[in-house]
C-alpha positions as CSV (number, residue, x, y, z in Angstrom):
1,M,0.0,0.0,0.0
2,S,1.3,3.5,-0.9
3,T,2.3,6.1,1.7
4,P,-0.2,8.8,2.5
5,Q,0.6,12.1,0.7
6,K,1.7,15.0,2.9
7,I,-0.7,18.0,2.6
8,S,0.5,21.6,3.3
9,P,-1.4,23.8,5.8
10,A,-2.5,26.1,3.0
11,T,-4.0,23.2,1.1
12,L,-5.6,21.9,4.3
13,A,-7.3,25.3,4.8
14,K,-8.7,25.2,1.2
15,L,-9.9,21.6,1.7
16,A,-11.7,22.6,4.9
17,K,-13.7,25.1,2.8
18,L,-15.0,22.1,0.9
19,G,-15.9,20.2,4.1
20,I,-12.9,17.9,3.7
21,L,-11.6,17.7,7.3
22,H,-10.1,14.2,7.3
23,R,-8.3,12.2,4.7
24,A,-11.2,9.8,4.5
25,D,-13.5,12.7,3.4
26,L,-11.5,12.8,0.1
27,L,-13.0,9.4,-0.8
28,L,-16.5,10.9,-0.7
29,H,-15.6,14.1,-2.5
30,L,-17.2,12.9,-5.7
31,P,-17.0,14.4,-9.3
32,L,-19.5,16.9,-10.5
33,R,-19.0,15.8,-14.1
34,Y,-16.4,14.1,-16.4
35,E,-14.3,15.0,-19.4
36,D,-13.8,12.3,-22.0
37,E,-10.1,12.2,-22.9
38,T,-10.2,8.5,-23.7
39,H,-10.6,9.0,-27.5
40,L,-10.1,11.6,-30.2
41,A,-12.8,13.0,-32.4
42,P,-12.0,13.8,-36.0
43,I,-12.5,17.6,-36.4
44,A,-14.8,17.1,-39.4
45,T,-17.3,15.1,-37.2
46,V,-17.8,17.5,-34.3
47,Q,-21.0,19.5,-33.9
48,P,-21.7,22.8,-32.0
49,G,-22.7,22.0,-28.4
50,Q,-20.5,18.9,-28.1
51,T,-17.6,18.7,-25.6
52,V,-14.9,16.6,-27.3
53,Q,-11.2,16.0,-27.5
54,V,-9.4,16.8,-30.8
55,Q,-5.8,16.6,-31.9
56,G,-4.1,18.4,-34.7
57,T,-1.3,20.8,-35.8
58,V,-1.3,24.5,-35.2
59,T,-1.3,26.1,-38.7
60,H,-1.8,29.7,-37.6
61,N,-1.3,31.7,-34.4
62,E,-2.0,35.4,-34.0
63,I,-3.0,38.0,-31.3
64,A,-6.0,39.8,-32.6
65,F,-8.0,42.7,-31.1
66,R,-11.7,42.0,-31.5
67,P,-12.3,44.3,-29.6
68,R,-10.1,43.1,-26.8
69,R,-6.7,41.4,-27.0
70,T,-7.3,37.7,-28.0
71,L,-5.1,34.8,-28.9
72,V,-6.5,32.9,-31.9
73,C,-5.0,29.7,-33.2
74,R,-6.1,27.4,-36.1
75,L,-5.9,23.7,-35.4
76,Q,-5.9,21.2,-38.3
77,D,-6.1,17.4,-38.5
78,N,-6.5,15.1,-41.5
79,S,-10.2,15.8,-41.7
80,G,-10.7,19.5,-41.1
81,E,-9.9,22.5,-38.9
82,L,-11.3,24.6,-36.0
83,Y,-10.2,27.6,-34.1
84,L,-8.9,27.9,-30.5
85,R,-9.6,31.2,-28.9
86,F,-8.2,32.6,-25.6
87,L,-9.3,35.9,-24.0
88,N,-6.9,35.5,-21.1
89,F,-3.5,33.9,-21.8
90,Y,0.1,33.9,-20.7
91,P,3.3,34.0,-22.9
92,S,3.9,30.4,-22.0
93,Q,0.5,29.4,-23.6
94,Q,1.3,31.4,-26.7
95,K,4.6,29.6,-27.0
96,Q,2.9,26.2,-26.4
97,L,0.5,27.0,-29.3
98,A,3.2,28.1,-31.8
99,E,2.7,27.2,-35.4
100,G,3.8,23.6,-36.2
101,N,3.2,22.3,-32.7
102,Q,1.0,19.3,-32.3
103,I,-1.8,20.0,-29.7
104,R,-4.5,17.9,-28.0
105,A,-7.5,20.2,-26.9
106,V,-10.6,19.4,-24.9
107,G,-13.5,21.8,-24.8
108,E,-17.0,22.7,-25.9
109,V,-17.4,23.3,-29.6
110,R,-19.4,26.3,-30.8
111,M,-20.0,28.3,-33.9
112,G,-17.7,31.4,-34.0
113,Y,-16.9,34.2,-36.3
114,Y,-14.7,32.1,-38.6
115,G,-16.4,28.8,-38.1
116,L,-16.2,26.1,-35.4
117,E,-14.2,27.1,-32.4
118,M,-13.3,26.2,-28.8
119,V,-13.0,29.1,-26.3
120,H,-10.4,28.5,-23.5
121,P,-10.1,24.7,-24.1
122,K,-7.8,22.6,-22.0
123,C,-4.6,22.1,-24.1
124,R,-1.4,20.2,-24.0
125,A,1.4,19.6,-26.4
126,V,1.7,15.9,-27.6
127,E,3.7,13.8,-30.0
128,D,2.7,11.0,-32.3
129,G,1.8,8.0,-30.2
130,T,1.1,9.9,-26.9
131,P,-1.3,7.5,-25.2
132,L,-4.9,8.5,-24.4
133,Q,-6.3,8.5,-20.9
134,Q,-7.6,5.1,-19.8
135,S,-10.6,6.5,-17.8
136,L,-12.9,9.5,-18.0
137,T,-11.3,12.5,-16.3
138,P,-13.2,13.6,-13.2
139,V,-14.0,17.3,-12.6
140,Y,-14.5,17.9,-8.8
141,P,-16.2,20.7,-6.9
142,T,-13.4,23.0,-5.8
143,T,-12.6,26.4,-4.3
144,A,-10.3,29.3,-5.2
145,G,-6.6,28.3,-5.3
146,L,-7.3,24.6,-5.3
147,S,-6.7,23.2,-8.8
148,Q,-8.3,20.1,-10.3
149,T,-4.7,18.6,-10.7
150,V,-4.0,18.9,-6.9
151,L,-7.5,17.5,-6.0
152,R,-7.0,14.5,-8.4
153,K,-3.6,13.7,-6.9
154,L,-4.9,13.9,-3.3
155,I,-8.0,11.7,-4.1
156,A,-5.9,9.2,-6.1
157,N,-3.5,8.9,-3.1
158,A,-6.5,8.5,-0.7
159,L,-7.9,5.7,-2.9
160,E,-4.5,3.9,-2.7
161,T,-3.8,4.3,1.0
162,L,-7.1,4.2,2.8
163,P,-9.1,1.0,3.5
164,L,-12.2,0.7,1.3
165,A,-13.7,-2.3,3.3
166,D,-17.4,-2.6,3.2
167,T,-19.3,-1.4,6.2
168,L,-22.5,-3.3,5.3
169,P,-23.0,-7.1,5.8
170,E,-23.0,-9.2,2.7
171,I,-26.6,-10.4,3.4
172,L,-27.9,-6.9,3.1
173,L,-25.9,-6.1,-0.1
174,Q,-27.2,-9.2,-1.8
175,R,-30.8,-8.6,-0.7
176,L,-30.8,-5.0,-2.0
177,G,-28.6,-5.8,-5.1
178,L,-26.1,-3.1,-4.2
179,M,-22.5,-2.8,-5.6
180,A,-19.6,-3.2,-3.2
181,F,-18.5,0.1,-1.7
182,A,-14.9,-0.3,-3.0
183,D,-16.1,-1.0,-6.6
184,S,-18.5,2.0,-6.5
185,I,-16.0,4.5,-5.1
186,Q,-13.3,3.4,-7.5
187,L,-15.6,3.5,-10.5
188,L,-17.0,7.0,-9.7
189,H,-13.4,8.4,-9.3
190,N,-12.0,6.5,-12.3
191,P,-14.8,5.4,-14.7
192,T,-13.7,3.3,-17.7
193,P,-14.4,4.5,-21.3
194,D,-17.3,2.1,-21.8
195,I,-19.4,3.7,-19.0
196,S,-21.7,6.5,-20.1
197,A,-20.6,9.9,-18.6
198,N,-24.3,10.8,-18.8
199,S,-25.4,7.9,-16.5
200,L,-22.7,9.1,-14.0
201,E,-23.6,12.8,-14.2
202,Q,-27.3,12.0,-13.8
203,H,-26.6,9.8,-10.7
204,S,-28.5,6.9,-12.3
205,H,-25.5,4.4,-12.5
206,A,-25.5,1.5,-10.0
207,A,-22.4,2.9,-8.4
208,W,-24.3,6.1,-7.5
209,Q,-27.2,4.0,-6.2
210,R,-24.8,2.5,-3.7
211,I,-23.4,5.9,-2.6
212,K,-26.9,7.4,-2.3
213,F,-28.1,4.4,-0.2
214,D,-25.1,4.7,2.1
215,E,-25.7,8.4,2.6
216,L,-29.4,7.9,3.4
217,L,-28.5,5.0,5.7
218,A,-26.0,7.1,7.6
219,Q,-28.5,9.8,8.1
220,Q,-31.2,7.4,9.4
221,L,-28.7,5.6,11.7
222,S,-27.6,8.9,13.1
223,M,-31.1,10.0,13.9
224,R,-32.0,6.7,15.4
225,V,-29.0,6.8,17.7
226,H,-29.9,10.3,18.7
227,H,-33.5,9.1,19.4
228,R,-32.1,6.3,21.6
229,E,-29.8,8.6,23.5
230,R,-32.7,10.9,24.2
231,G,-34.4,8.0,25.9
232,K,-31.5,7.8,28.4
233,R,-31.7,11.4,29.4
234,I,-33.9,12.5,32.4
235,A,-36.6,15.1,32.0
236,P,-39.2,16.3,34.5
237,I,-42.4,14.2,34.6
238,L,-45.3,16.6,33.8
239,V,-48.5,14.9,34.8
240,P,-51.8,16.4,33.5
241,H,-53.6,17.7,36.6
242,R,-56.1,19.5,34.4
243,R,-56.2,22.4,36.9
244,F,-55.6,24.9,34.2
245,T,-56.0,23.0,30.9
246,A,-59.6,22.1,31.5
247,R,-60.4,25.7,32.5
248,L,-58.7,27.1,29.3
249,I,-60.8,24.7,27.1
250,E,-64.0,25.8,28.9
251,N,-63.1,29.5,28.5
252,L,-62.2,29.4,24.8
253,P,-64.8,31.0,22.4
254,F,-64.4,28.0,20.1
255,A,-64.3,24.2,20.4
256,L,-61.1,22.3,19.7
257,T,-61.1,20.4,16.4
258,N,-60.6,16.6,16.5
259,A,-57.1,17.1,15.1
260,Q,-56.2,19.5,17.8
261,Q,-57.5,17.1,20.5
262,K,-55.6,14.3,18.9
263,V,-52.2,16.1,18.8
264,Y,-52.6,17.5,22.3
265,A,-53.2,14.0,23.6
266,E,-49.9,12.9,21.9
267,I,-48.0,15.8,23.4
268,S,-49.6,15.3,26.8
269,R,-48.6,11.7,26.9
270,D,-45.0,12.6,25.9
271,L,-44.8,15.1,28.8
272,T,-45.6,12.4,31.3
273,Q,-42.5,10.4,30.3
274,P,-39.2,10.7,32.3
275,H,-37.1,11.4,29.2
276,P,-37.3,14.6,27.1
277,M,-40.0,15.0,24.5
278,Q,-38.8,16.2,21.1
279,R,-42.0,16.6,19.1
280,L,-42.5,18.5,15.9
281,L,-46.0,19.9,15.5
282,L,-47.0,20.5,11.9
283,G,-50.1,22.4,10.9
284,D,-51.2,24.4,7.9
285,V,-51.8,28.2,8.2
286,G,-54.8,28.8,10.5
287,S,-55.1,25.2,11.8
288,G,-54.8,26.3,15.5
289,K,-51.3,25.3,16.7
290,T,-51.1,28.1,19.2
291,V,-53.9,26.8,21.4
292,V,-52.3,23.3,21.4
293,A,-49.0,25.0,22.5
294,A,-50.9,26.8,25.2
295,L,-52.3,23.5,26.5
296,A,-48.8,22.0,26.6
297,A,-47.5,25.0,28.4
298,L,-50.3,24.8,31.0
299,Q,-49.5,21.1,31.6
300,A,-45.9,22.1,32.5
301,I,-47.1,25.0,34.6
302,E,-49.5,22.7,36.6
303,N,-46.3,20.9,37.6
304,D,-44.6,24.2,38.8
305,C,-42.3,24.1,35.8
306,Q,-41.4,27.1,33.7
307,V,-42.1,27.3,29.9
308,A,-40.1,29.3,27.3
309,L,-41.9,30.1,24.0
310,L,-39.5,31.2,21.4
311,S,-40.4,33.0,18.1
312,P,-38.2,34.2,15.2
313,T,-39.6,37.7,14.9
314,E,-40.8,40.3,17.4
315,I,-44.2,40.6,15.6
316,L,-44.8,36.9,15.9
317,A,-43.5,36.7,19.5
318,E,-45.7,39.6,20.5
319,Q,-48.8,38.2,18.8
320,H,-48.2,35.0,20.9
321,Y,-47.7,37.1,24.0
322,L,-50.9,39.1,23.6
323,K,-53.0,36.0,22.7
324,L,-51.6,33.9,25.6
325,R,-51.9,36.8,28.0
326,D,-55.6,37.1,27.1
327,W,-56.2,33.3,27.5
328,L,-54.1,32.8,30.7
329,M,-54.5,35.9,32.9
330,P,-58.1,34.8,33.8
331,L,-56.4,31.6,35.1
332,G,-54.0,33.8,37.3
333,I,-51.0,33.2,35.0
334,T,-49.2,36.3,33.8
335,P,-46.6,35.7,31.0
336,V,-43.4,37.7,30.8
337,W,-42.3,39.3,27.5
338,L,-38.6,39.5,26.6
339,S,-37.2,40.9,23.3
340,G,-34.0,42.6,22.2
341,S,-35.8,45.9,21.7
342,L,-36.9,46.2,25.4
343,K,-35.4,49.0,27.3
344,K,-32.6,48.0,29.7
345,K,-34.7,48.3,32.9
346,A,-37.6,46.3,31.5
347,K,-35.3,43.7,30.2
348,Q,-33.6,43.4,33.6
349,L,-36.9,43.1,35.4
350,A,-38.1,40.4,33.0
351,A,-34.8,38.5,33.5
352,E,-35.2,38.7,37.3
353,R,-38.7,37.3,37.2
354,I,-37.6,34.4,35.0
355,A,-34.5,33.7,37.2
356,S,-36.5,33.7,40.4
357,G,-39.2,31.5,39.1
358,E,-41.8,34.2,39.8
359,T,-43.0,33.9,36.2
360,L,-43.8,30.4,34.8
361,L,-44.2,31.5,31.1
362,A,-41.6,33.5,29.2
363,I,-42.4,34.5,25.6
364,G,-39.8,36.2,23.4
365,T,-37.3,36.2,20.5
366,H,-33.7,35.1,20.5
367,A,-33.2,37.3,23.6
368,L,-34.3,34.2,25.6
369,F,-31.0,32.6,24.4
370,Q,-28.7,35.1,26.0
371,E,-26.2,34.0,28.6
372,Q,-27.5,36.4,31.3
373,I,-31.0,34.8,31.0
374,S,-31.4,31.9,33.4
375,F,-34.5,29.9,34.3
376,H,-35.4,28.7,37.8
377,R,-36.8,25.4,36.6
378,L,-37.4,25.2,32.8
379,G,-39.5,22.2,32.0
380,L,-40.7,22.9,28.4
381,A,-39.2,24.8,25.5
382,I,-41.7,25.7,22.7
383,V,-40.0,26.8,19.5
384,D,-42.2,28.3,16.8
385,E,-41.2,28.3,13.2
386,Q,-38.4,26.1,14.4
387,H,-36.6,25.9,11.0
388,K,-35.8,29.6,11.2
389,F,-33.5,29.0,14.2
390,G,-29.9,27.7,14.0
391,V,-29.0,24.5,15.6
392,Q,-26.7,26.2,18.1
393,Q,-29.5,28.6,19.2
394,R,-31.8,25.7,19.9
395,L,-29.0,24.0,21.8
396,A,-28.5,27.1,23.8
397,L,-32.2,27.2,24.8
398,R,-32.1,23.5,25.7
399,N,-29.1,24.1,28.0
400,K,-31.2,26.6,30.0
401,G,-32.8,23.7,31.7
402,T,-31.5,20.5,33.1
403,E,-33.2,18.7,30.3
404,P,-36.5,20.4,29.2
405,H,-39.1,18.8,26.9
406,Q,-39.1,20.4,23.5
407,L,-42.1,21.2,21.3
408,M,-41.2,22.5,17.8
409,M,-43.9,24.0,15.7
410,S,-44.0,24.8,12.0
411,A,-46.7,26.4,9.9
412,T,-44.6,25.4,6.8
413,P,-46.2,22.0,6.0
414,I,-43.5,19.4,5.2
415,P,-44.0,16.6,2.7
416,R,-44.1,13.1,4.1
417,T,-40.8,12.1,2.4
418,L,-39.1,15.1,3.8
419,A,-40.3,14.4,7.4
420,M,-39.3,10.8,7.0
421,S,-35.8,11.8,6.1
422,Y,-34.9,14.9,8.0
423,Y,-37.1,14.5,11.1
424,A,-36.8,10.8,11.7
425,D,-35.3,11.5,15.1
426,L,-38.4,13.5,16.1
427,D,-41.9,12.5,16.9
428,V,-44.2,14.2,14.5
429,S,-47.8,15.4,15.1
430,V,-49.9,16.8,12.3
431,I,-53.0,19.0,12.6
432,D,-54.6,18.0,9.4
433,E,-57.9,19.9,9.5
434,L,-58.9,23.6,9.7
435,P,-61.5,25.0,12.2
436,P,-65.1,24.8,10.9
437,G,-66.5,27.8,9.2
438,R,-63.2,28.8,7.5
439,A,-64.1,29.7,3.9
440,P,-61.2,29.1,1.4
441,V,-59.4,32.3,0.3
442,V,-60.0,33.2,-3.4
443,T,-56.7,33.7,-5.2
444,K,-56.4,35.9,-8.3
445,L,-53.3,36.4,-10.5
446,V,-53.3,40.0,-11.8
447,S,-50.7,41.6,-14.1
448,D,-49.1,44.9,-13.0
449,A,-50.7,46.5,-16.0
450,R,-54.0,46.3,-14.2
451,R,-52.7,47.9,-11.0
452,D,-55.3,50.7,-11.2
453,E,-58.1,48.0,-11.1
454,V,-56.5,46.6,-7.9
455,F,-56.5,50.0,-6.3
456,E,-60.2,50.3,-7.0
457,R,-60.8,46.9,-5.5
458,V,-58.9,47.9,-2.3
459,R,-60.8,51.1,-2.1
460,A,-64.2,49.4,-2.5
461,A,-63.4,46.7,0.1
462,C,-62.3,49.3,2.7
463,M,-65.3,51.6,2.1
464,E,-67.5,48.6,2.7
465,G,-66.0,48.2,6.2
466,Q,-63.4,45.5,5.5
467,Q,-59.7,45.8,6.0
468,A,-56.8,45.1,3.7
469,Y,-53.1,44.3,3.6
470,W,-50.7,45.6,0.9
471,V,-47.5,43.5,1.1
472,C,-44.4,45.0,-0.4
473,P,-42.0,42.8,-2.4
474,L,-38.7,41.3,-1.5
475,I,-35.9,43.2,-3.3
476,D,-32.7,41.2,-3.7
477,E,-32.9,40.3,-0.1
478,S,-32.0,43.9,0.8
479,E,-33.7,45.1,3.9
480,T,-32.8,48.7,3.1
481,L,-34.3,48.6,-0.3
482,Q,-37.4,46.7,1.0
483,L,-37.9,49.3,3.6
484,Q,-37.5,52.1,1.1
485,T,-40.1,50.4,-1.2
486,A,-42.5,50.0,1.8
487,I,-42.2,53.7,2.7
488,E,-42.8,54.8,-1.0
489,T,-45.7,52.4,-1.4
490,H,-47.3,53.8,1.8
491,E,-47.0,57.4,0.5
492,I,-48.5,56.3,-2.9
493,L,-51.4,54.6,-1.3
494,R,-52.1,57.4,1.2
495,A,-52.2,59.8,-1.8
496,A,-54.4,57.4,-3.8
497,F,-56.9,56.9,-0.9
498,P,-57.3,60.2,0.9
499,G,-60.5,59.0,2.6
500,L,-58.8,55.9,4.1
501,S,-56.6,55.5,7.1
502,V,-53.4,53.8,5.9
503,G,-50.8,52.4,8.3
504,L,-47.2,51.1,7.7
505,V,-45.3,48.3,9.5
506,H,-41.9,47.0,8.7
507,G,-38.9,45.3,10.5
508,R,-37.0,48.5,11.2
509,L,-39.8,50.1,13.3
510,D,-39.1,50.1,17.0
511,N,-41.1,47.7,19.0
512,T,-43.4,50.3,20.6
513,E,-44.4,51.8,17.2
514,K,-44.8,48.3,15.7
515,T,-47.1,47.4,18.5
516,R,-49.1,50.6,18.2
517,V,-49.6,50.1,14.5
518,M,-50.7,46.5,14.8
519,A,-53.0,47.3,17.7
520,A,-54.6,50.1,15.6
521,F,-55.1,47.8,12.7
522,K,-56.6,45.0,14.8
523,A,-58.9,47.6,16.5
524,G,-60.2,48.7,13.1
525,E,-58.7,52.2,13.4
526,L,-56.6,51.5,10.2
527,Q,-58.3,50.3,7.1
528,L,-55.3,49.5,5.0
529,L,-51.9,48.2,6.3
530,V,-48.8,48.5,4.1
531,A,-46.3,45.9,5.3
532,T,-43.1,44.1,4.5
533,T,-43.0,40.3,4.9
534,V,-42.7,40.7,8.7
535,I,-46.4,39.9,8.8
536,E,-45.7,36.5,7.2
537,V,-46.7,34.5,10.3
538,G,-48.7,35.0,13.5
539,V,-50.7,38.1,12.6
540,D,-54.4,37.4,13.3
541,V,-57.0,40.1,12.3
542,P,-60.3,38.5,11.5
543,N,-61.8,41.6,9.8
544,A,-59.0,41.7,7.2
545,S,-60.4,40.0,4.1
546,L,-58.3,41.3,1.3
547,M,-54.6,41.0,0.7
548,V,-52.5,42.4,-2.2
549,I,-49.0,40.9,-2.6
550,D,-47.0,43.2,-4.8
551,H,-44.4,41.6,-7.1
552,A,-45.6,38.2,-6.0
553,E,-43.2,36.6,-8.6
554,R,-40.3,37.5,-6.3
555,M,-41.5,35.3,-3.4
556,G,-41.3,31.6,-2.7
557,L,-44.3,29.3,-2.4
558,A,-44.1,28.8,1.4
559,Q,-43.9,32.6,1.9
560,L,-46.9,33.3,-0.5
561,H,-48.9,30.6,1.3
562,Q,-48.1,32.0,4.7
563,L,-48.9,35.6,3.6
564,R,-52.2,34.4,2.1
565,G,-53.0,32.8,5.4
566,R,-53.3,36.3,7.1
567,V,-56.7,36.7,5.5
568,G,-59.6,34.3,5.6
569,R,-59.6,34.3,9.4
570,G,-63.1,35.7,9.8
571,A,-66.5,34.9,8.5
572,A,-66.3,37.1,5.3
573,E,-65.2,35.7,2.0
574,S,-61.5,36.7,1.5
575,L,-59.5,37.5,-1.5
576,C,-55.7,37.4,-2.2
577,V,-54.5,39.3,-5.2
578,L,-51.1,38.2,-6.5
579,L,-49.8,41.2,-8.5
580,Y,-47.0,40.2,-10.8
581,Q,-44.6,42.0,-13.2
582,P,-44.3,40.3,-16.6
583,P,-42.4,38.8,-18.2
584,L,-42.2,35.9,-15.8
585,S,-39.4,33.4,-15.5
586,D,-40.3,29.7,-15.9
587,L,-39.8,29.2,-12.1
588,A,-41.9,32.2,-11.2
589,R,-44.7,31.1,-13.6
590,A,-44.6,27.5,-12.0
591,R,-44.8,29.0,-8.5
592,L,-47.7,31.3,-9.2
593,K,-49.6,28.5,-11.0
594,I,-49.2,26.2,-8.0
595,I,-50.3,28.8,-5.4
596,F,-53.3,29.8,-7.7
597,E,-54.5,26.2,-8.1
598,N,-53.9,25.0,-4.5
599,G,-55.1,26.0,-1.0
600,D,-53.7,22.9,0.9
601,G,-50.3,23.7,2.4
602,F,-49.2,20.1,2.3
603,V,-49.9,19.8,-1.5
604,I,-48.0,23.2,-2.0
605,A,-45.1,21.9,0.0
606,Q,-44.8,18.7,-2.0
607,Q,-44.7,20.7,-5.2
608,D,-42.3,23.1,-3.7
609,L,-40.0,20.2,-2.8
610,Q,-40.0,19.2,-6.5
611,L,-39.3,22.7,-7.7
612,R,-36.6,23.7,-5.2
613,G,-35.3,20.6,-3.5
614,P,-35.1,20.0,0.3
615,G,-32.2,22.3,1.1
616,E,-34.1,25.5,0.2
617,L,-37.4,24.2,1.4
618,L,-36.2,23.7,4.9
619,G,-33.9,26.7,5.1
620,A,-31.3,24.2,5.8
621,R,-28.3,26.4,5.7
622,Q,-29.8,28.5,8.5
623,S,-31.5,25.7,10.4
624,G,-28.5,23.4,11.0
625,V,-30.3,20.5,9.3
626,A,-27.7,18.1,7.9
627,M,-28.3,18.2,4.1
628,L,-27.8,15.3,1.7
629,R,-25.1,15.8,-0.8
630,F,-25.9,13.0,-3.2
631,A,-29.4,11.5,-2.6
632,D,-32.5,13.3,-3.7
633,I,-35.4,12.4,-1.4
634,S,-38.0,13.2,-4.0
635,A,-36.4,11.0,-6.7
636,D,-34.9,8.4,-4.3
637,E,-37.9,7.6,-2.1
638,D,-37.4,3.8,-2.7
639,L,-33.8,4.0,-1.5
640,L,-35.0,6.0,1.6
641,N,-37.5,3.3,2.5
642,H,-34.8,0.6,2.2
643,A,-32.4,2.8,4.3
644,R,-35.0,3.2,7.0
645,Q,-35.5,-0.6,7.3
646,A,-31.8,-1.3,7.0
647,A,-31.0,1.2,9.9
648,D,-33.3,-0.7,12.3
649,E,-31.8,-4.0,11.1
650,L,-28.2,-2.9,11.6
651,L,-28.8,-1.4,15.0
652,R,-30.5,-4.6,16.1
653,D,-28.4,-7.3,14.5
654,F,-25.1,-5.7,13.3
655,P,-24.2,-2.9,15.8
656,D,-20.5,-3.0,14.7
657,A,-21.4,-2.5,11.1
658,A,-23.7,0.4,12.1
659,R,-20.8,2.1,14.1
660,A,-18.4,1.6,11.1
661,H,-20.9,3.1,8.7
662,L,-21.5,6.1,10.9
663,Q,-17.8,6.6,11.3
664,R,-17.3,6.7,7.5
665,W,-20.1,9.0,6.8
666,M,-20.7,11.1,9.9
667,A,-17.4,11.3,11.7
668,N,-17.6,14.5,13.9
669,K,-20.9,15.4,12.2
670,H,-23.7,13.3,13.7
671,D,-23.6,14.9,17.1
672,Y,-25.0,18.1,15.5
673,L,-27.5,16.5,13.2
674,H,-30.5,17.6,15.3
675,V,-31.2,19.4,18.5
């Protein structure tokens, strides 16, 4: 076996940027695509759009100005000629491509000014009889300063010096018809000429099936291990005394739906266990998750435990605070509000009440994470819109208690395959029905050319006593530009509707002003509210029955569905106008068609998954969810099902194999897979 290659500190730093922290990670740094240098194409046979390797003699070499300085060479073989063009070049390249030199060039052929050409092909000088490559040439994901040549050498050395033994028992490989790991990994790094580059690049080859299965299996194993470990940790036993929960249910102005009762029963049962609950509560917009969270909180409070309810934005946190205060104060429970925008004295007072145990319910934003905030006896942490919090933040909240139960809520419905894959370590409850009497929101797509008609519709609705939202667009993710647009839109609408009271709310308003505007809108003092997407979740104004989403083509499906859910909360028929600016991209057209045709959040989420993939749908880069690099859970659902079954089998019958598999795929990673 060869000696492991020494790697310089500078190269190690560049490899770390690619997630390569150990030599074994090089094995799983797989090619994005392949170049075929295993055979030569006669120049006369090549077509525009093809990527090929040609060989010929340079018959002309000049530096032209068209309009910028360009090196142009003519390459000729026995069948024809084509041009090589370089916009950036060095004297050494010019010398290599001197007239009379024999050159082998690889690149994409296209039609140029003088005929067929390659722009910036990969070139090297050759002689008659120079051998061709024996396998397709891999092209790896890389970073600035790390060349393909260096990566190929490091990976080739890893393949020679590291063990490629299979982690999976032979009985499992045979049953599932999987290739051996060593064969798969060697083939993907060094495919022979008879293998179709397309089958490799499309991830359909049997070698890829093995790699994707292994990745899914590692993910499932990691989450099951996490689930088992949770069962060994000690959490407070929160018995349902029904002292407060029964009274809240009696006092509510509505009856709980069957779905709400079912999921509360699941949560209540978890809270009675001596190990920490980690349950994800999924429910579509308006399905009534907050009251279920309130019941869970009361069960903890009945056992003299504190509850922390965490929300990603101040508006959502404050909505929860106001709603829960109204529900719980008649029971003698006064929640504490804590946010970053509170004045120092108010923040200190809230922190003291939390630390002393005087308050049993703290509601707030990320301010609840801060080191100076300590809980007297935290028994339950409720995290709303949990995917918007980073894994370290959730861990910080968990560490506030000895081992609190956790209830995570999301109004972003998650398709079954996604939940199976990414939340397999959590117990999942779904509220799958809306409260009775909720009329579906009518959705209309309207071109910006008909903006005046939309103005008239807004005016008519407000004059009839209804209220309306006008949501301003996202602008290149720039908060400053979004704010500027909101202010300008507010001025335009105030001028257009002199008889109406028009308010403005955005993320930069201080908390007092935001609260004042939202309270005025809820009280009916404002008829039209101009808002940025800060109102995406949590805002509940039953009299608001019209929403206009300006430049709807700039927003994602989940966001459009969340925004639309702010209307349709009262008895009146509600309308959501998606105002778009043509021409639409294919993706924007697909999104608007889906939101127009569907009102069910779970159907929308499934189609969103197919459009965007799981990474974007879950906000994975922010959430700390470990993303899959190779498998695609929409396309590879069969592999996912096999991986789920195999994970149980390995942990039960082949624990050493399970450990080895996790070590290969998740070394130093699986501890952070989920919190």
